[in-house]
SEVEXVEX-163267 format. One record per residue (C-alpha): x, y, z. Coordinates in pm, whole numbers, plus 32768, in hexadecimal, padded with zeros to 4 digits. Layout:
BEGIN
XYZ ...
//
This chain:
BEGIN
800080008000 8079815A7FA9 7FF18287805F 802C83F9808A 7F6B85078139 7F8A867D816C 7ECA87A881EA 7E06885D80DC 7DB489C38139 7CEE8A308008 7C04892F7F74 7AE1890D7E86 79A488507EDA 797287207DF9 7AE1871E7D9A 7ABC85B17D37 79C185477C2E 7927840D7CC6 7845834D7BD8 76E7833B7C64 75BE826E7BF1 7477831B7C3B 7381822C7CE3 726C81A77C03 711681D97CA6 706881077BA0 6F09812D7B18 6DD480FE7BF0 6CFB80057B34 6BE67FF67C37 6B7A80927D7F 6AD77F8C7E5A 6A1B807A7F3F 69A481E27F3D 6A90826F8044 6B6383A27FE8 6CDA838B7FAD 6DA0834C80EB 6C6C830281C0 6C40818E8196 6C1A817E801D 6C5D801E7F97 6CF580157E3C 6D7D7F277D39 6EB47FAE7C8B 6F6B7F297B5A 70DE7F607B19 716B7F1179C0 72D27EE97948 72B87F7E77EC 73F47ECE7774 73B17D6977E6 72377D727806 724B7CEF796A 71317D5A7A51 71067D6C7BC8 6FCA7DCF7C81 6F6E7E5C7DD2 6E237E397E8C 6DE57EE87FD5 6DE4803A8080 6E6481537FA5 6F2081E280D3 6F3F81B7824B 6ED6804B8241 6F2F7EF081C6 6F1E7E4E8073 6FA17D327F9E 70897D3E7E72 70427C1F7D83 70797B9D7C23 6FBA7AC67B2E 7062797A7AE2 6FC3786C7A0D 6E8079377A17 6E7A792A7B94 6EBB7A367C97 6FFD79FC7D5B 70347AD87E8D 71957B627EB3 71857C1D7FFE 708D7CC180E8 71197DFF817E 70C37F4A821E 70A680718130 70CF81D281B0 70E582AE8079 703981EC7F60 70B880AA7EC1 71F880E77DFB 72F080147D3A 742D80437C6F 74927F717B42 75FD7F047B23 76397E7979C9 75417D847936 74F77C977A54 753E7D367BA5 74347E027C56 74817EBE7D95 73587EDE7E7E 73B080347F05 732580998059 737581F780DC 7329821C824E 737F83898288 748E844481CA 759D83D881A6 754C828B824B 74E081708166 75047FFF8127 74CF7F1A7FFD 74967DB57F8D 751B7D3C7E3C 74537C427D71 74F47B7E7C54 73FF7B107B45 74FC7A177AB9 74F579307BE6 73CE79BC7CAC 749D7A167DDD 747A7B357ED1 759D7BCD7F8D 75B07C1480FD 75567D72816E 76737E5E8115 767E7FAC81C7 76EF80E78111 774C80517FBE 780781557EF2 788E809C7DC0 78287F737CEB 79287EC47C0D 785B7E337AEE 79877D727A69 79C57CA97BA6 78727CCE7C54 791E7D6A7D80 78807E6C7E67 794D7F6B7F26 78AF7FF18064 7916811A8139 796280B882A1 7A03815D83CA 7B758192837D 7B64811E8213 7ABB8035811A 7A3E7ECD8111 7A357DF87FD6 791E7CFC7F9A 79067BEC7E91 779A7BD27E25 77D67A827D7A 783E79DB7EBF 777A7AC57FA5 789C7B0B808E 79867C2280F5 7ADB7BE0805E 7BB27D0B80BF 7BC87E2881B4 7C827F648154 7CDC804C8272 7D5A81B2827C 7E318248838C 7D55837883C9 7C4A82B9848A 7B1A836983F4 79B282FD8427 78F5828182F6 77CF836D8327 78C084898376 7969844D8227 781E8450816D 77A2858C821A 78DE865E8234 79B885C58128 79D685847FB7 7A74844F7F1D 7AC9839C7DDA 7AF982277DA2 7B8981967C63 7C1380457BF9 7D4080347B10 7E357F147ACD 7DC87E4E7C01 7DF87F807CDC 7CEA802E7DA6 7D1F81A57DB8 7C6C82527ED5 7C8C83CD7EDB 7BD284A27FD4 7BAF85F1807C 7B27861681DA 7AD6877F8224 7A5F882A835F 7A64898D83E0 7BBE89598473 7C8088798387 7C7487F28225 7D2986AE81D3 7D6F85FB808C 7DBB84868095 7E2E83AF7F72 7E4682367F98 7EA481237EA6 7E387FC37F0D 7E6D7E6F7E6D 7D2F7DFD7DBF 7CDD7CB07D1D 
//
């Protein structure tokens, strides 16, 4: 691991251009009761991957309640997961076959489950995912003091990357800015943490495979 760090006295917000996938809120195909939005309304929502044609559905409360994400397989409904929804059902597509069931629980806190259409498997809950590697089906999550690497194919955490600064994950997401990129089996993690008193830039290079 190579690392350097220095104090940065004049900085620019959003110095690093982190790729971000906007959550897909799908299309409501039916409302199963007459309650208004956010007050017990039960909905059925369809999410479509326009490239692969894969579909996933949600039935349940539109917010502040529970619901089920499900798919249609061999003309039958197959439930994927029942979960609590706070701010509407949302997903993110990663490539052709991976869908991230994205559950914000109060900015910036969030967690996700990753479903693989190829083998019909669902990952464990992963808190604060910040990067998906579509080539390896790896997920990188922000944690206290660094990053964790998950392999979606085997549904396990395979590496822990730690930084010397000892920052909190939520602190980084609220008061910091970061960039993650993968090049030549190296993971580059660049970040700024800025407060009223001090601004710090960190640049880390980790082994990645």
